[in-house]
C-alpha positions as CSV (number, residue, x, y, z in Angstrom):
1,M,101.1,99.0,159.2
2,Q,100.3,94.8,159.9
3,H,101.0,92.4,157.7
4,E,97.3,91.8,157.0
5,E,96.6,95.6,156.0
6,W,99.5,95.9,154.3
7,E,98.4,92.7,152.3
8,Q,94.9,94.2,151.8
9,R,96.4,97.5,150.1
10,L,98.1,95.1,147.7
11,E,95.1,93.3,147.2
12,A,93.5,96.4,146.2
13,L,96.3,97.8,144.1
14,E,96.3,94.4,141.9
15,S,92.6,94.9,142.0
16,K,92.6,98.5,140.5
17,L,95.1,97.5,138.2
18,A,94.3,94.5,136.6
19,F,89.9,97.0,136.3
20,Q,93.0,99.0,134.3
21,E,94.1,97.2,132.0
22,H,91.2,95.3,130.9
23,T,89.4,99.0,130.5
24,I,92.9,100.1,128.2
25,D,92.1,97.1,126.2
26,Q,88.7,97.5,125.6
27,L,89.7,101.0,124.3
28,N,92.3,99.9,122.5
29,L,89.8,97.7,120.6
30,T,87.0,99.9,120.9
31,V,89.7,103.2,118.8
32,S,90.9,100.4,116.2
33,Q,87.3,99.3,115.8
34,H,86.4,102.8,115.3
35,E,89.5,103.2,112.6
36,L,88.9,100.6,110.7
37,E,85.3,102.0,110.3
38,M,86.4,105.2,109.5
39,S,88.7,104.3,106.5
40,R,85.4,102.4,105.1
41,M,83.9,105.7,105.7
42,R,86.2,107.9,104.0
43,E,86.6,105.6,100.7
44,Q,82.5,105.6,100.5
45,V,82.7,109.6,100.8
46,R,85.7,109.1,97.9
47,L,83.1,107.2,95.9
48,L,80.5,109.6,96.6
49,V,82.3,112.8,95.6
50,D,83.6,110.7,92.2
51,K,80.3,109.8,91.4
52,V,79.0,113.5,91.6
53,K,82.0,115.3,89.9
54,A,81.1,112.3,87.0
55,A,77.4,112.9,87.1
56,T,77.5,116.9,87.4
57,P,78.2,118.8,84.1
58,S,81.4,121.1,84.2
59,P,79.8,124.6,83.6
60,I,83.0,124.9,81.3
61,A,82.6,123.7,77.5
62,S,85.3,121.8,75.7
63,Q,87.2,123.4,73.3
64,S,85.8,121.8,70.5
65,E,82.3,122.4,72.0
66,E,83.2,126.3,72.5
67,T,81.4,128.9,69.8
68,P,84.7,130.5,68.3
69,P,84.5,134.4,69.2
70,P,82.6,137.1,67.2
71,H,85.4,138.5,65.0
72,Y,86.2,135.0,63.5
């Protein structure tokens, strides 16, 4: 192979490497943003579950509300 051909191949490899590095950086940024968004969404779901639990009466009465059994 001639010197020029080697230089062209090297330049092509450097170009591909630069593109791959850019792509990896973009993917890392996207993953980080998604993780932050998922963390916020988990917190929102937790708050919603707490609200639903607080708003839904329990089918089990508290001990003070229980009527005594008939044999008393």
